[in-house]
C-alpha positions in Angstrom: -12.2 -7.6 -32.5 -10.1 -10.8 -32.7 -10.1 -13.0 -29.3 -6.7 -11.5 -28.6 -8.1 -7.9 -28.4 -11.0 -8.2 -25.8 -8.6 -6.6 -23.3 -8.6 -3.8 -25.5 -12.2 -3.1 -24.8 -11.3 -1.0 -21.4 -9.3 1.5 -23.6 -10.7 4.9 -24.1 -10.9 6.3 -27.6 -10.8 10.0 -28.4 -12.7 10.8 -32.1 -12.1 14.3 -33.5 -13.5 15.4 -36.7 -15.5 18.3 -37.9 -18.0 16.3 -39.7 -20.7 14.5 -37.8 -21.4 11.9 -40.4 -17.6 10.9 -40.1 -17.8 10.7 -36.1 -21.4 8.7 -36.5 -19.5 6.2 -39.0 -16.4 5.6 -36.7 -18.3 5.6 -33.4 -20.8 2.8 -34.8 -17.8 0.9 -36.4 -15.9 0.9 -33.0 -18.9 0.0 -31.1 -19.7 -3.0 -33.4 -16.1 -4.1 -32.8 -16.4 -4.2 -28.9 -15.1 -0.6 -28.0 -17.5 0.9 -25.4 -15.3 3.8 -24.0 -15.6 6.4 -26.9 -15.3 10.3 -26.6 -16.0 12.4 -29.6 -15.9 15.9 -30.5 -16.3 17.9 -33.6 -14.7 20.9 -32.4 -11.0 21.4 -32.4 -11.1 23.9 -29.4 -12.4 20.8 -27.0 -9.6 18.5 -28.0 -7.4 19.6 -25.2 -9.7 19.4 -22.4 -11.0 16.2 -23.3 -7.7 14.8 -23.7 -6.7 16.1 -20.0 -10.0 15.0 -18.8 -10.0 11.4 -20.3 -6.4 10.7 -20.9 -7.4 8.6 -23.9 -5.3 5.6 -25.0 -5.5 6.3 -28.4 -6.9 9.4 -30.6 -8.4 9.3 -34.3 -7.7 12.7 -35.5 -8.8 14.4 -38.7 -6.2 17.2 -39.9 -8.3 19.6 -41.9 -10.9 21.4 -39.3 -11.8 24.8 -38.5 -10.4 26.9 -35.4 -7.2 24.8 -35.1 -5.4 22.5 -38.1 -4.8 18.9 -37.0 -1.1 19.4 -37.1 -1.3 21.9 -34.8 -3.4 19.7 -32.6 -0.8 17.2 -32.8 1.8 19.3 -31.2 -0.7 20.5 -28.6 -1.4 16.9 -27.5 2.3 16.4 -27.0 2.1 19.0 -24.4 -0.3 17.0 -22.3 1.3 13.5 -22.5 3.8 12.8 -19.5 7.2 12.1 -20.3 7.8 8.6 -21.5 4.3 7.9 -21.9 3.0 6.4 -25.4 -0.6 7.7 -26.4 -0.6 7.1 -30.0 -2.4 9.2 -32.4 -4.1 7.9 -35.7 -4.7 10.3 -38.5 -7.3 10.2 -40.7 -7.0 12.4 -43.9 -7.7 12.7 -47.5 -4.5 14.6 -47.5 -1.7 12.1 -47.9 1.4 14.2 -49.6 4.7 13.3 -48.3 5.2 16.7 -46.8 1.8 16.3 -44.5 2.8 12.7 -43.9 6.3 13.9 -42.5 4.8 16.7 -40.7 2.4 14.9 -38.8 4.9 12.3 -38.0 7.4 14.7 -36.6 4.4 16.0 -34.4 3.5 12.7 -33.1 1.2 10.8 -35.5 1.8 7.1 -35.1 0.0 6.0 -38.4 -2.1 7.2 -41.0 -5.4 6.0 -42.6 -6.8 7.7 -46.3 -10.3 9.1 -46.5 -12.5 7.7 -47.5 -11.5 4.9 -45.2 -11.9 1.0 -45.3 -13.6 -0.2 -42.2 -11.3 -3.3 -41.8 -8.4 -1.2 -42.3 -9.5 1.1 -39.6 -10.1 -1.7 -37.1 -6.9 -3.2 -37.5 -4.7 -0.3 -37.2 -6.8 0.9 -34.2 -6.2 -2.6 -33.0 -2.2 -2.6 -33.4 -2.0 0.9 -31.8 -4.2 -0.3 -28.8 -1.9 -3.4 -28.3 0.9 -1.4 -28.3 -0.4 1.2 -25.7 -1.5 -1.8 -23.5 1.9 -3.4 -23.9 3.5 -0.2 -22.9 1.3 0.2 -19.6 2.2 -3.2 -18.6 5.9 -2.9 -19.3 5.7 0.3 -17.1 3.7 -1.3 -14.1 6.2 -4.5 -14.3 9.0 -1.7 -14.2 7.4 0.1 -11.3 6.9 -3.1 -9.3 10.3 -4.0 -10.0 11.8 -0.9 -8.8 9.3 -0.9 -5.5 10.7 -4.6 -5.0 14.4 -3.3 -5.1 13.6 -0.5 -2.9 11.8 -2.7 -0.3 14.9 -5.1 -0.2 17.2 -2.0 0.3 14.8 -0.9 3.4 14.9 -4.4 4.6 18.8 -4.4 4.7 18.8 -1.2 6.1 16.2 -2.2 8.8 18.1 -5.2 9.6 21.4 -3.5 9.7 19.8 -0.8 11.7 17.7 -2.8 14.4 20.3 -5.6 14.7 23.4 -3.7 14.7 22.6 -1.9 18.2 21.5 -5.0 20.3 24.2 -7.1 18.9 26.8 -4.6 19.9 25.3 -4.7 23.5 25.4 -8.5 23.7 28.9 -8.3 22.2 30.1 -5.8 24.7 28.6 -7.8 27.8 29.6 -11.2 26.9 33.1 -9.7 26.1 33.3 -8.1 29.3 32.4 -11.4 31.4 35.1 -13.3 29.4 37.5 -10.9 30.1 36.6 -11.5 33.8 37.5 -15.1 33.3 34.4 -15.8 35.9 30.9 -16.7 35.3 28.3 -14.5 37.3 27.7 -15.4 40.8 31.2 -17.0 41.2 33.1 -13.6 41.2 33.8 -12.5 44.7 31.5 -9.8 46.4 27.8 -9.0 46.3 28.5 -6.0 43.7 30.2 -8.3 41.1 27.4 -10.9 41.1 24.6 -8.1 41.0 26.7 -6.8 37.7 26.7 -10.4 36.5 23.0 -10.6 36.9 22.6 -7.1 35.1 24.7 -8.3 32.4 22.9 -11.4 31.6 19.5 -9.7 32.0 20.7 -7.0 29.3 21.9 -9.9 26.9 18.5 -11.5 27.5 16.6 -8.4 26.6 18.5 -7.7 23.7 18.1 -11.2 22.4 14.8 -11.1 23.0 14.3 -8.0 20.8 16.3 -9.5 17.9 14.2 -12.5 17.9 10.9 -10.1 17.6 12.6 -8.4 14.7 13.3 -11.7 13.2 9.7 -13.0 13.6 8.5 -9.8 12.5 10.3 -9.9 9.4 9.1 -13.8 9.0 5.6 -12.7 9.2 6.2 -9.8 6.7 7.5 -12.4 4.2 4.6 -14.5 4.8 2.2 -11.5 4.2 3.9 -11.2 0.8 3.5 -14.8 -0.1 0.6 -17.0 0.6 -0.5 -14.9 3.8 -0.3 -15.5 7.5 -1.1 -18.9 8.8 -4.1 -18.8 11.0 -4.6 -21.5 13.7 -8.2 -21.3 14.7 -9.3 -22.5 17.9 -12.5 -21.7 19.9 -11.4 -19.4 22.6 -13.1 -16.9 25.2 -13.0 -13.7 24.0 -12.3 -12.1 27.7 -9.2 -14.6 28.0 -7.5 -13.5 25.0 -7.8 -9.8 26.0 -6.8 -10.7 29.6 -3.6 -12.5 28.1 -2.7 -9.1 26.2 -3.1 -7.1 29.2 -0.9 -9.4 31.4 1.5 -9.1 28.8 1.5 -5.5 28.1 0.9 -3.9 31.3 4.9 -4.0 32.4 5.7 -2.1 28.9 3.1 0.5 29.5 4.3 0.9 33.0 8.0 1.4 32.3 6.9 4.2 30.1 4.9 5.9 32.2 1.7 5.3 30.6 -1.6 4.2 31.9 -3.1 1.1 30.3 -6.5 0.2 30.7 -8.7 -2.6 29.2 -12.5 -2.1 29.1 -15.0 -4.7 28.0 -18.6 -5.7 29.3 -18.9 -8.9 30.9 -21.1 -10.5 28.0 -18.7 -9.8 25.3 -16.1 -11.4 27.9 -17.8 -14.6 27.9 -18.4 -14.7 24.1 -16.5 -17.8 22.3 -14.8 -16.8 19.0 -13.1 -18.9 16.6 -9.9 -17.3 16.2 -6.0 -17.6 16.5 -5.5 -16.5 19.8 -1.7 -16.0 19.7 -1.9 -13.9 16.5 -4.8 -11.7 18.1 -2.6 -11.4 21.2 0.1 -10.3 18.5 -2.2 -7.7 17.2 -3.0 -6.3 20.3 0.6 -6.2 21.3 1.4 -4.0 17.8 -1.4 -1.8 18.3 -1.0 -1.2 22.1 2.9 -1.3 21.6 2.4 1.4 19.1 0.2 3.6 21.0 2.5 3.7 24.0 5.4 4.5 21.8 3.6 7.6 20.8 2.1 8.5 24.2 4.1 10.8 26.4 4.4 9.7 29.9 1.8 10.7 32.2 -0.7 9.7 29.1 -3.1 6.9 28.9 -3.8 4.3 26.6 -7.5 2.7 26.2 -8.2 -1.0 24.8 -12.1 -1.3 24.3 -14.0 -4.5 23.2 -17.3 -5.9 22.7 -19.4 -8.4 20.7 -22.2 -7.3 18.6 -23.9 -9.4 16.0 -21.4 -12.2 16.0 -18.3 -9.7 15.3 -15.7 -8.6 17.8 -14.9 -5.0 17.6 -12.0 -3.4 19.4 -10.3 -0.3 19.6 -7.2 1.1 20.8 -7.1 4.8 21.9 -4.2 6.8 22.9 -3.5 10.4 24.2 -0.7 11.0 22.0 0.3 13.5 19.4 -1.7 11.8 16.8 -1.1 11.8 12.8 -2.1 13.8 10.0 -4.5 12.9 7.5 -1.7 12.7 4.9 -0.1 10.0 6.8 -3.3 7.7 6.6 -2.8 5.9 3.6 0.7 4.8 4.8 0.0 3.6 8.2 -0.6 0.2 7.2 2.4 0.1 4.4 5.7 -2.2 5.3 8.7 -0.2 6.7 6.9 2.9 6.8 7.7 5.1 10.1 5.5 8.1 11.0 6.6 11.5 11.9 5.8 12.6 15.4 3.8 15.9 15.7 7.0 17.8 16.7 8.0 16.8 13.3 10.7 14.2 14.3 10.8 10.7 13.0 9.8 7.9 14.8 13.3 6.2 14.9 12.0 3.1 16.9 11.0 -0.1 15.0 11.4 -1.6 11.6 7.8 -0.1 10.8 6.3 -3.6 10.2 4.2 -3.7 13.3 0.8 -1.9 11.7 1.4 -3.7 8.4 1.3 -7.1 10.4 -1.5 -6.0 12.4 -3.6 -5.6 9.2 -2.3 -9.0 7.8 -3.7 -10.7 11.0 -7.1 -8.7 10.8 -7.4 -9.7 7.1 -6.3 -13.4 7.5 -9.3 -13.3 9.9 -11.7 -12.0 7.6 -11.8 -8.8 9.4 -11.1 -5.1 8.8 -8.6 -2.6 10.5 -8.8 1.1 10.3 -7.3 4.0 12.0 -8.3 7.8 12.6 -6.8 10.7 14.3 -7.2 14.6 15.2 -3.5 15.7 15.6 -2.6 16.9 18.9 -5.6 14.7 20.2 -4.3 11.1 20.1 -5.4 8.2 17.7 -7.6 5.4 17.4 -7.3 2.0 15.7 -10.3 -0.1 15.2 -10.5 -3.5 14.3 -13.3 -6.0 13.8 -13.2 -9.9 13.7 -16.0 -12.4 12.8 -16.7 -14.6 16.0 -16.8 -17.6 13.2 -14.6 -18.5 10.7 -15.7 -17.4 7.0 -16.5 -20.0 4.9 -13.9 -21.1 2.3 -14.8 -22.1 -1.0 
């Protein structure tokens, strides 16, 4: 093969001829040119099963064979080719009458080689057909990526519109009410008015924090899509990081009526880790926040951490409804929100928390996984090396 054709060596080629000598000749010729993924048969009855099993990128097909004529096989092959897919068939035959050629082309053949064939001609035609096949696959992948990017932009717009609209409406309502009163909170006569003003400001602040968090999540999502999250490592005591997370998350769990416990042995708490403390607290916040959200009032969330072999291991386990096995591939994808076990959608959040959690873990050189038994809660586990992995 020429230099430009080395990428074609990974293509699968199905050879079909009722003469073993012809198959040996074709196989040797293609192998000498660098093609290694070759499938062969001298039985026309095996063509369809082989095509379905191997999904060949190119079929070299003889026409005159016992059991089933090559023209009929061409029609058969079209039935197992997905709509819009380009899977070329190169016909090798001694019968090159115009009638046969027209029939073969009408049934899906892309090119012809006359027997006895010239080796150079066969290789050139094979290369040309495979180049077209590879370009077709690349174009399909590019189109699929473009369509996914469009869908993601649409999801992003929907997230922003939905998740910013409600807090903005609350902020606007309270601010407008304060302006209509003409007095700042605390200046209005009466304790009730002052209390109402403090409540209004508290509500405005809470909704502003929610909007700020969404914006930060969207910025993190953009960073993950680009060059990755920026990690600022510093040597930290493991116990201090988990204590910061516990202090921050306890009010959230308490307000939801969920018992939150952080458990770790003293040696692990005293271990020193080269991590981005802010990002690890954010990681725990995302995992615990997700667990609290899906845990019913009266349930519990348990965070465990330990250090073994210079690796920090941690798990977040809840007593919520869990998730089904078919949800696992989607858990760590952007903008995906799962279904509760009662069949309703989550309905809260942008669907970025677990995706960002994975980005934080991977930026540290660690791993994140999830498992669940539906109806019996879920567990998310992550591991982080205590020392930053070397960069080259």
